[in-house]
Backbone as ProteinMPNN parsed JSONL, in Angstrom:
{"seq_chain_A": "XXXXXXXXXXXXXXXXXXXXXXXXXXXXXXXXXXXXXXXXXXXXXXXXXXXXXXXXXXXXXXXXXXXXXXXXXXXXXXXXXXXXXXXXXXXXXXXXXXXXXXXXXXXXXXXXXXXXXXXXXX", "coords_chain_A": {"N_chain_A": [[104.948, 129.991, 104.609], [107.489, 127.931, 105.926], [108.038, 124.574, 106.848], [109.592, 121.803, 108.601], [110.426, 118.273, 108.751], [111.459, 115.618, 111.018], [112.61, 113.749, 109.433], [113.822, 115.139, 107.493], [112.374, 116.303, 105.403], [110.951, 119.155, 103.77], [108.279, 121.547, 103.764], [106.67, 124.033, 102.019], [104.116, 126.231, 102.624], [101.348, 127.646, 101.093], [98.379, 129.084, 101.383], [96.141, 126.492, 100.922], [97.891, 124.798, 99.727], [100.771, 122.818, 99.506], [104.282, 122.729, 98.916], [106.699, 120.298, 98.539], [109.887, 119.051, 99.512], [113.311, 117.894, 99.947], [115.636, 118.637, 102.575], [118.582, 120.807, 102.539], [120.474, 119.671, 104.197], [119.755, 116.933, 104.062], [120.193, 116.332, 101.307], [122.927, 116.746, 101.227], [123.864, 114.673, 102.782], [123.15, 112.497, 101.24], [124.668, 112.67, 98.912], [125.728, 112.66, 95.44], [122.899, 112.934, 93.518], [121.099, 110.762, 91.468], [118.69, 109.874, 90.491], [115.197, 110.493, 90.735], [112.071, 109.556, 91.9], [108.963, 110.699, 91.654], [105.691, 111.191, 93.22], [102.593, 110.125, 91.65], [100.317, 112.291, 89.918], [97.343, 113.227, 91.582], [97.45, 111.193, 93.433], [96.531, 109.992, 96.608], [97.759, 110.817, 99.742], [98.669, 109.955, 103.055], [99.731, 111.565, 106.047], [103.125, 110.932, 106.63], [103.262, 108.817, 104.85], [105.123, 106.916, 102.396], [106.229, 108.811, 99.796], [107.883, 109.507, 97.678], [110.911, 108.529, 95.951], [114.363, 108.84, 96.268], [117.401, 108.479, 94.656], [120.835, 108.073, 95.109], [124.392, 108.102, 94.41], [125.274, 106.791, 96.596], [123.061, 105.593, 98.018], [119.564, 104.525, 98.121], [116.716, 106.343, 99.081], [113.683, 106.778, 100.902], [111.174, 109.291, 100.58], [109.055, 110.977, 102.654], [105.629, 111.951, 103.041], [104.928, 115.042, 104.5], [102.444, 115.857, 105.266], [98.887, 115.104, 105.053], [96.979, 114.57, 102.052], [96.101, 115.308, 98.58], [98.1, 114.663, 95.768], [99.084, 117.245, 93.682], [100.915, 117.727, 91.64], [103.948, 116.262, 90.415], [107.397, 117.251, 90.359], [108.306, 117.991, 87.212], [110.817, 118.581, 86.168], [112.708, 117.07, 87.488], [112.905, 114.571, 86.313], [114.618, 114.697, 84.081], [116.703, 116.107, 85.195], [117.841, 115.193, 87.868], [119.85, 116.095, 89.491], [119.208, 118.645, 90.248], [118.252, 118.553, 92.803], [120.551, 118.379, 94.311], [121.803, 120.835, 93.661], [119.906, 122.805, 94.273], [118.219, 122.191, 96.586], [116.262, 123.207, 98.333], [114.705, 124.742, 96.725], [114.369, 124.972, 93.393], [114.623, 122.238, 93.253], [112.414, 120.919, 94.288], [110.039, 118.278, 95.15], [107.226, 117.48, 95.015], [103.863, 118.853, 94.748], [101.129, 119.379, 96.94], [97.713, 119.187, 97.999], [96.569, 120.312, 101.059], [94.867, 118.349, 103.348], [94.363, 118.485, 106.011], [95.111, 120.996, 107.833], [95.929, 121.228, 110.47], [97.863, 119.342, 110.878], [100.279, 120.524, 110.401], [101.114, 121.594, 112.763], [102.655, 119.761, 114.156], [105.094, 119.842, 112.974], [108.451, 121.198, 112.49], [109.516, 124.596, 112.699], [111.788, 126.697, 110.79], [114.019, 127.608, 112.427], [113.929, 125.832, 114.591], [114.382, 123.443, 113.243], [116.996, 123.868, 112.291], [118.363, 123.869, 114.731], [117.853, 121.229, 115.486], [119.25, 119.789, 113.453], [121.827, 120.619, 114.004], [122.476, 119.125, 116.201], [122.902, 116.605, 115.264]], "CA_chain_A": [[105.632, 129.488, 105.787], [108.199, 126.672, 105.665], [108.135, 123.64, 107.971], [110.493, 120.674, 108.379], [110.19, 117.045, 109.52], [112.684, 115.003, 111.535], [113.164, 112.942, 108.343], [114.489, 116.108, 106.611], [111.551, 116.876, 104.344], [110.422, 120.483, 104.045], [107.052, 121.896, 103.058], [106.308, 125.447, 101.946], [102.661, 126.27, 102.574], [100.68, 128.866, 100.624], [96.969, 128.735, 101.392], [95.946, 125.067, 101.197], [98.801, 124.064, 98.847], [102.124, 122.66, 100.02], [105.34, 122.258, 98.034], [107.509, 119.416, 99.382], [111.202, 118.635, 99.032], [114.198, 117.468, 101.035], [116.48, 119.74, 103.035], [119.982, 120.843, 102.128], [121.18, 118.681, 105.013], [119.48, 115.596, 103.513], [120.883, 116.115, 100.025], [124.367, 116.675, 101.469], [124.124, 113.336, 103.305], [122.947, 111.52, 100.165], [125.688, 112.764, 97.862], [125.249, 112.966, 94.09], [121.593, 112.331, 93.25], [121.074, 110.291, 90.082], [117.32, 109.527, 90.078], [114.119, 110.829, 91.661], [110.753, 109.054, 91.513], [107.968, 111.518, 92.347], [104.369, 110.547, 93.222], [101.694, 110.406, 90.527], [99.278, 113.307, 90.117], [96.083, 112.704, 92.083], [97.649, 110.182, 94.476], [96.176, 110.39, 97.972], [98.8, 110.482, 100.71], [98.465, 110.26, 104.469], [100.953, 112.062, 106.671], [104.064, 109.854, 106.923], [103.33, 107.831, 103.762], [106.209, 107.01, 101.434], [105.68, 109.566, 98.681], [108.837, 109.566, 96.57], [112.184, 107.842, 96.176], [115.521, 109.557, 95.743], [118.549, 107.576, 94.584], [122.125, 108.735, 94.922], [125.457, 107.135, 94.174], [125.47, 106.078, 97.864], [121.917, 104.827, 98.531], [118.207, 104.956, 97.775], [116.001, 106.752, 100.294], [112.29, 107.17, 100.75], [110.773, 110.632, 100.99], [107.74, 110.813, 103.263], [104.761, 113.119, 102.97], [104.817, 115.682, 105.808], [101.025, 116.121, 105.531], [97.916, 114.326, 104.276], [96.334, 115.305, 100.974], [96.177, 114.767, 97.225], [99.21, 115.214, 94.989], [98.698, 118.063, 92.529], [101.884, 117.475, 90.571], [105.346, 116.014, 90.714], [108.272, 118.193, 89.665], [108.718, 117.349, 85.961], [112.229, 118.856, 85.877], [113.58, 116.078, 88.117], [113.072, 113.398, 85.441], [115.812, 114.914, 83.26], [117.762, 116.762, 85.967], [117.732, 114.877, 89.293], [120.879, 116.845, 90.203], [118.606, 119.877, 90.788], [118.108, 118.353, 94.247], [121.85, 118.737, 94.893], [122.158, 122.236, 93.453], [118.904, 123.726, 94.817], [117.301, 121.28, 97.284], [115.144, 123.909, 98.97], [114.142, 125.646, 95.72], [113.948, 124.316, 92.145], [114.692, 120.79, 93.404], [111.241, 120.396, 95.011], [109.599, 116.963, 94.662], [105.813, 117.461, 94.616], [102.912, 119.786, 95.363], [100.034, 118.619, 97.543], [96.655, 119.954, 98.661], [96.509, 119.904, 102.46], [93.52, 117.961, 103.765], [94.232, 118.77, 107.441], [96.169, 121.968, 108.131], [96.408, 121.088, 111.851], [99.049, 118.471, 110.864], [101.472, 121.369, 110.357], [101.5, 121.94, 114.133], [103.643, 118.8, 114.654], [106.336, 120.03, 112.226], [109.359, 122.213, 113.028], [109.822, 125.782, 111.908], [113.179, 126.663, 110.325], [114.987, 127.746, 113.524], [113.905, 124.58, 115.353], [115.027, 122.432, 112.406], [118.433, 124.126, 112.297], [118.861, 123.398, 116.031], [117.773, 119.764, 115.398], [120.337, 119.307, 112.597], [123.098, 120.928, 114.675], [122.72, 118.081, 117.213], [123.117, 115.314, 114.6]], "C_chain_A": [[106.272, 128.139, 105.458], [108.309, 125.879, 106.963], [109.037, 122.485, 107.578], [110.061, 119.489, 109.234], [111.524, 116.544, 110.071], [113.337, 114.089, 110.501], [113.757, 113.82, 107.244], [113.71, 116.472, 105.355], [111.189, 118.306, 104.763], [109.12, 120.648, 103.274], [106.84, 123.402, 103.167], [104.8, 125.494, 101.762], [102.187, 127.651, 102.126], [99.21, 128.516, 100.486], [96.826, 127.273, 101.766], [96.84, 124.192, 100.319], [100.179, 124.008, 99.498], [103.061, 122.181, 98.932], [106.345, 121.536, 98.911], [108.833, 119.08, 98.708], [112.014, 118.106, 100.193], [115.156, 118.621, 101.348], [117.887, 119.678, 102.441], [120.794, 119.819, 102.907], [121.001, 117.291, 104.418], [120.237, 115.361, 102.212], [122.386, 116.026, 100.229], [124.765, 115.3, 102.022], [124.018, 112.275, 102.217], [124.088, 111.515, 99.157], [125.032, 113.018, 96.514], [123.979, 112.193, 93.771], [121.485, 112.018, 91.763], [119.666, 109.971, 89.576], [116.344, 109.953, 91.165], [112.816, 110.297, 91.083], [109.724, 109.82, 92.327], [106.601, 110.839, 92.301], [103.516, 110.987, 92.028], [100.683, 111.489, 90.903], [97.994, 112.638, 90.585], [96.223, 111.673, 93.188], [97.307, 110.754, 95.849], [97.266, 109.91, 98.921], [98.327, 110.813, 102.118], [99.801, 110.76, 105.014], [101.842, 110.868, 107.031], [104.16, 108.784, 105.857], [104.595, 108.028, 102.932], [105.638, 107.673, 100.186], [106.578, 109.536, 97.45], [110.069, 108.753, 96.945], [113.275, 108.697, 95.545], [116.708, 108.595, 95.797], [119.801, 108.401, 94.338], [123.159, 107.664, 94.627], [125.697, 106.293, 95.426], [124.326, 105.133, 98.215], [120.617, 105.317, 97.907], [117.489, 105.268, 99.081], [114.569, 107.108, 99.963], [112.117, 108.605, 101.212], [109.331, 110.511, 101.449], [106.936, 112.102, 103.152], [104.626, 113.741, 104.356], [103.374, 115.96, 106.22], [100.165, 115.157, 104.719], [97.328, 115.202, 103.178], [96.477, 114.593, 99.649], [97.31, 115.465, 96.476], [98.647, 115.993, 93.809], [99.608, 117.792, 91.346], [103.223, 117.098, 91.164], [106.171, 117.019, 89.938], [108.797, 117.545, 88.382], [110.201, 117.537, 85.648], [113.152, 117.784, 86.433], [113.802, 114.836, 87.266], [114.366, 113.519, 84.63], [116.987, 115.451, 84.058], [117.637, 116.463, 87.463], [118.76, 115.639, 90.145], [120.399, 118.215, 90.687], [118.458, 119.777, 92.303], [119.424, 118.702, 94.94], [122.111, 120.24, 94.803], [121.175, 123.212, 94.088], [117.813, 122.931, 95.546], [116.078, 121.993, 97.853], [114.532, 124.963, 98.043], [113.639, 124.856, 94.53], [113.981, 122.791, 92.225], [113.551, 120.202, 94.213], [110.757, 119.1, 94.356], [108.146, 116.957, 94.189], [105.025, 118.547, 95.33], [101.694, 118.981, 95.801], [98.988, 119.582, 98.098], [96.549, 119.422, 100.085], [95.075, 119.552, 102.831], [93.283, 118.257, 105.244], [95.371, 119.696, 107.864], [96.695, 121.843, 109.558], [97.636, 120.166, 111.924], [100.346, 119.28, 110.86], [101.999, 121.662, 111.763], [102.554, 120.993, 114.693], [104.991, 118.934, 113.945], [107.173, 121.148, 112.847], [109.434, 123.422, 112.101], [111.323, 125.793, 111.653], [114.207, 126.732, 111.46], [115.067, 126.456, 114.345], [114.593, 123.47, 114.561], [116.549, 122.616, 112.402], [119.059, 123.648, 113.604], [118.879, 121.869, 116.061], [118.963, 119.208, 114.625], [121.692, 119.528, 113.28], [123.471, 119.859, 115.698], [123.04, 116.725, 116.582], [124.61, 115.03, 114.414]], "O_chain_A": [[105.662, 127.304, 104.789], [108.625, 126.42, 108.022], [109.235, 122.208, 106.395], [109.43, 119.649, 110.279], [112.587, 116.991, 109.643], [114.491, 113.694, 110.669], [114.149, 113.321, 106.19], [114.294, 116.896, 104.358], [111.13, 118.622, 105.951], [108.888, 119.98, 102.267], [106.831, 123.967, 104.261], [104.263, 124.868, 100.848], [102.566, 128.675, 102.693], [98.824, 127.755, 99.599], [97.326, 126.846, 102.806], [96.592, 122.995, 100.176], [100.692, 125.018, 99.98], [102.697, 121.332, 98.119], [106.801, 122.084, 99.914], [108.895, 118.856, 97.499], [111.491, 117.892, 101.286], [115.443, 119.462, 100.496], [118.32, 118.651, 101.918], [121.689, 119.175, 102.359], [121.971, 116.546, 104.28], [120.853, 114.31, 102.032], [123.065, 115.312, 99.491], [125.868, 114.82, 101.763], [124.719, 111.264, 102.264], [124.432, 110.467, 98.61], [123.915, 113.531, 96.448], [123.973, 110.962, 93.755], [121.737, 112.87, 90.911], [119.463, 109.813, 88.372], [116.615, 109.8, 92.356], [112.491, 110.551, 89.923], [109.612, 109.628, 93.537], [106.366, 109.996, 91.435], [103.699, 112.074, 91.478], [100.254, 111.586, 92.052], [97.598, 111.603, 90.049], [95.232, 111.306, 93.82], [97.736, 111.852, 96.205], [97.648, 108.74, 98.904], [97.666, 111.827, 102.34], [100.864, 110.414, 104.498], [101.384, 109.911, 107.655], [105.037, 107.923, 105.929], [105.082, 109.148, 102.778], [104.686, 107.172, 99.588], [106.094, 109.54, 96.318], [110.244, 108.346, 98.094], [113.125, 109.206, 94.435], [116.987, 107.981, 96.827], [119.831, 109.293, 93.49], [122.85, 106.473, 94.596], [126.26, 105.202, 95.337], [124.563, 104.008, 98.655], [120.566, 106.364, 97.262], [117.635, 104.546, 100.067], [114.271, 107.66, 98.904], [112.814, 109.076, 102.111], [108.481, 110.002, 100.717], [107.491, 113.2, 103.168], [104.249, 113.048, 105.301], [103.105, 116.262, 107.383], [100.654, 114.482, 103.813], [97.192, 116.415, 103.341], [96.909, 113.442, 99.583], [97.46, 116.686, 96.538], [97.841, 115.477, 93.035], [99.156, 117.646, 90.211], [103.594, 117.539, 92.252], [105.692, 117.583, 88.954], [109.639, 116.649, 88.446], [110.782, 116.724, 84.928], [114.256, 117.594, 85.922], [114.781, 114.117, 87.468], [115.119, 112.553, 84.509], [118.139, 115.279, 83.659], [117.358, 117.368, 88.249], [118.578, 115.81, 91.35], [121.1, 118.878, 91.452], [118.528, 120.784, 93.007], [119.415, 119.259, 96.038], [122.587, 120.847, 95.762], [121.556, 124.336, 94.415], [116.639, 122.986, 95.178], [114.98, 121.437, 97.852], [113.929, 125.936, 98.495], [112.628, 124.158, 94.614], [113.426, 122.118, 91.357], [113.684, 119.111, 94.768], [111.019, 118.847, 93.18], [107.856, 116.485, 93.089], [105.444, 119.083, 96.356], [101.282, 118.034, 95.132], [99.323, 120.653, 98.603], [96.45, 118.213, 100.291], [94.168, 120.365, 102.651], [92.137, 118.281, 105.693], [96.459, 119.237, 108.21], [97.8, 122.305, 109.84], [98.372, 120.197, 112.91], [101.393, 118.778, 111.269], [103.184, 121.945, 111.939], [103.283, 121.368, 115.612], [105.933, 118.216, 114.278], [106.665, 121.948, 113.633], [109.416, 123.285, 110.877], [112.055, 124.989, 112.23], [115.178, 125.975, 111.445], [116.154, 126.041, 114.746], [115.306, 122.648, 115.136], [117.298, 121.644, 112.497], [120.154, 123.086, 113.599], [119.813, 121.273, 116.598], [119.614, 118.267, 115.079], [122.598, 118.706, 113.141], [124.646, 119.699, 116.028], [123.411, 115.791, 117.292], [124.977, 113.987, 113.873]]}, "name": "protein", "num_of_chains": 1, "seq": "XXXXXXXXXXXXXXXXXXXXXXXXXXXXXXXXXXXXXXXXXXXXXXXXXXXXXXXXXXXXXXXXXXXXXXXXXXXXXXXXXXXXXXXXXXXXXXXXXXXXXXXXXXXXXXXXXXXXXXXXXX"}
């Protein structure tokens, strides 16, 4: 199941593991992405914590954790190919994987249809 935040992060949940990235809308607003700083393995994050940084030719932006938990891994491909976020933001351009410490936090996130309606109003 995929969920979205109002800050344009997405999380795909399988069991107690979430894969986190930024939406196509977010990457389109940022422009050409030149650098991504992902969180360290094992880092504990609370929902809403700054987890990663994405830099584009326009600006640097924080990426927030949509849930609480421990980082399993950052996406190693982004070190050499940050442009993966532009070409496949909701796929191979994921930022990090996290173990969910409180699955009830997902209830405050939007499902895909609700997110699309949210973005349409921006």
